[in-house]
C-alpha positions in Angstrom: 0.0 0.0 0.0 1.2 3.5 -0.8 2.1 5.8 2.1 0.0 9.0 2.9 2.6 11.2 1.2 2.7 9.2 -2.0 -1.1 9.0 -2.1 -1.3 12.8 -1.6 1.1 13.4 -4.5 -0.8 10.9 -6.7 -4.1 12.6 -5.9 -2.7 16.0 -6.8 -1.3 14.7 -10.1 -4.6 13.0 -11.0 -6.6 16.1 -10.1 -4.5 18.4 -12.3 -4.7 15.8 -15.1 -8.5 15.8 -14.8 -8.7 19.6 -15.0 -6.6 19.5 -18.2 -8.7 16.8 -19.8 -11.9 18.7 -18.8 -10.6 22.0 -20.3 -9.8 20.2 -23.5 -12.8 17.9 -23.6 -15.3 20.7 -23.2 -14.0 22.6 -26.2 -13.8 19.9 -28.8 -16.4 17.8 -30.6 -17.3 14.5 -29.0 -15.8 12.2 -31.7 -12.5 14.0 -31.4 -12.5 13.6 -27.6 -13.3 9.9 -28.0 -10.4 9.5 -30.4 -8.0 11.3 -28.1 -9.2 9.2 -25.1 -8.7 5.9 -27.0 -5.2 7.1 -28.0 -4.4 8.0 -24.3 -5.6 4.5 -23.3 -3.2 2.9 -25.8 -0.4 4.9 -24.3 -1.4 3.9 -20.8 -0.7 0.2 -21.7 3.0 1.1 -22.0 3.1 3.7 -19.1 1.0 2.4 -16.2 2.7 -1.0 -16.1 1.8 -1.7 -12.5 -2.0 -1.2 -13.1 -1.7 -3.1 -16.4 -0.1 -6.1 -14.7 -2.7 -6.0 -11.9 -5.5 -6.0 -14.4 -3.9 -9.0 -16.3 -3.7 -10.9 -13.0 -7.3 -10.2 -12.2 -8.5 -11.2 -15.7 -6.5 -14.4 -15.3 -8.3 -15.2 -12.1 -11.7 -14.4 -13.5 -11.2 -16.2 -16.8 -8.6 -19.0 -16.2 -9.6 -20.6 -19.5 -8.4 -17.6 -21.6 -5.0 -17.7 -23.1 -2.5 -14.9 -22.6 -3.3 -13.2 -25.9 -7.0 -12.8 -25.1 -6.2 -11.5 -21.6 -3.8 -8.9 -23.0 -6.3 -7.7 -25.7 -9.0 -7.5 -23.1 -6.9 -5.2 -20.8 -5.9 -3.1 -23.8 -9.5 -2.7 -24.7 -10.3 -1.7 -21.1 -7.7 1.0 -21.1 -8.9 2.4 -24.5 -12.4 2.5 -23.1 -11.3 4.1 -19.9 -9.5 6.8 -21.7 -12.5 7.4 -24.0 -14.9 7.6 -21.0 -12.6 10.2 -19.4 -13.0 12.5 -22.4 -16.7 11.8 -22.6 -17.1 12.9 -19.0 -15.3 16.1 -19.8 -17.6 16.7 -22.8 -20.7 15.9 -20.8 -20.5 19.3 -19.1 -21.9 20.5 -22.5 -24.7 18.0 -22.7 -28.3 19.3 -22.9 -31.5 17.6 -24.1 -30.9 18.0 -27.8 -27.4 16.7 -27.7 -28.4 13.9 -25.4 -31.1 12.8 -27.8 -28.6 12.8 -30.7 -26.1 10.6 -28.9 -28.3 8.4 -26.5 -30.9 5.7 -27.1 -33.3 4.8 -24.4 -35.5 1.7 -24.3 -38.5 1.6 -21.9 -38.0 5.1 -20.4 -41.6 6.2 -21.1 -43.0 3.7 -18.6 -40.5 4.8 -16.0 -41.3 8.5 -16.5 -45.0 7.8 -16.3 -44.6 6.1 -12.9 -42.6 9.1 -11.6 -45.2 11.5 -12.9 -47.8 9.6 -10.9 -45.8 10.2 -7.8 -44.2 6.8 -7.6 -40.6 6.1 -6.7 -38.3 4.2 -9.2 -35.2 2.4 -8.0 -32.5 1.8 -10.6 -29.6 -0.7 -10.2 -26.9 -0.5 -12.8 -23.5 -2.1 -13.4 -20.3 -0.4 -12.2 -18.9 -0.6 -15.7 -19.0 1.4 -18.9 -19.6 5.1 -18.6 -22.2 5.2 -15.9 -21.7 9.0 -15.6 -23.2 9.4 -19.1 -26.3 7.5 -17.8 -26.5 9.7 -14.8 -26.5 12.9 -16.8 -28.8 11.6 -19.5 -31.4 10.5 -17.0 -31.0 13.7 -14.9 -32.0 15.7 -18.0 -35.5 14.2 -18.0 -36.1 16.7 -15.3 -37.4 14.3 -12.6 -36.0 14.2 -9.1 -33.0 12.0 -9.3 -30.6 10.9 -6.5 -27.6 8.6 -6.6 -26.1 6.8 -3.7 -22.3 6.9 -3.9 -19.2 6.0 -2.0 -17.4 9.1 -1.0 -14.0 9.4 -2.8 -10.9 9.7 -0.7 -9.9 12.9 -2.6 -12.1 15.8 -1.6 -11.5 17.7 -4.8 -12.5 14.7 -6.9 -15.6 14.2 -4.8 -16.6 17.8 -5.3 -16.0 17.5 -9.1 -18.3 14.5 -9.5 -21.0 15.9 -7.2 -21.0 19.3 -9.0 -20.9 17.5 -12.4 -24.0 15.5 -11.6 -25.8 18.5 -9.9 -25.6 20.4 -13.2 -28.0 17.8 -14.7 -30.2 18.0 -11.6 -28.9 14.8 -9.9 -28.2 14.9 -6.2 -25.5 12.6 -4.8 -26.0 11.0 -1.4 -22.7 9.9 0.4 -23.4 6.4 1.7 -21.4 7.1 4.9 -23.0 10.4 5.7 -25.2 10.6 8.9 -28.1 11.9 6.8 -27.9 9.2 4.0 -30.7 7.0 5.4 -33.0 10.0 5.9 -32.4 11.2 2.4 -33.2 7.8 0.9 -36.4 7.6 2.9 -37.4 11.1 1.8 -36.6 10.1 -1.8 -38.9 7.1 -1.6 -41.7 9.2 -0.1 -41.5 12.1 -2.5 -41.2 10.2 -5.7 -38.5 10.2 -8.3 -35.4 8.1 -9.1 -33.0 6.5 -6.6 -30.0 4.9 -8.3 -27.3 2.5 -7.1 -24.3 0.9 -8.6 -25.0 -2.8 -8.0 -21.6 -3.8 -6.7 -21.1 -1.1 -4.1 -21.1 -2.1 -0.4 -24.1 -0.2 0.9 -24.4 -1.9 4.3 -23.1 1.3 5.9 
């Protein structure tokens, strides 16, 4: 495990990198940002060797029947996708309803919106993979009360960034460890709207 000083340095580096990516991503077309993100992911394969090797070990545990070539290609694809998602998040600060509808396809949303408009509460469970922040913003732009239960990040600046990012689309983030989290969840159920969870998060707290 990295010591406090190393974690603090790493946190500052990641925060500044995120600010740079955000500044670029908000000013370029989405396809250009996705291209740059995939290129950054390809570069990461050669640069972040520790994380690459950790991912290869984990994929090997999950899929012992896969050969080395398939494991390596899977991790390469994961890094490309992660880089692309990072630039998509930067671009999402620009998303409004018209741009959302050009880039996003919904199936079955009408029934969900009908229930909410009748004063019902809808609970959404989604996988902790892919660009779930895109889903958060896209659903928030429907204009219905939306809350997301989240694990607080260790980096306060990163936590504020994500919380403000979601709030711009009308989505409130509930920190799962906050003293008020249970009360906010109950209020959400009573008032109607959307409560969203990432399915693999430990929510026993």
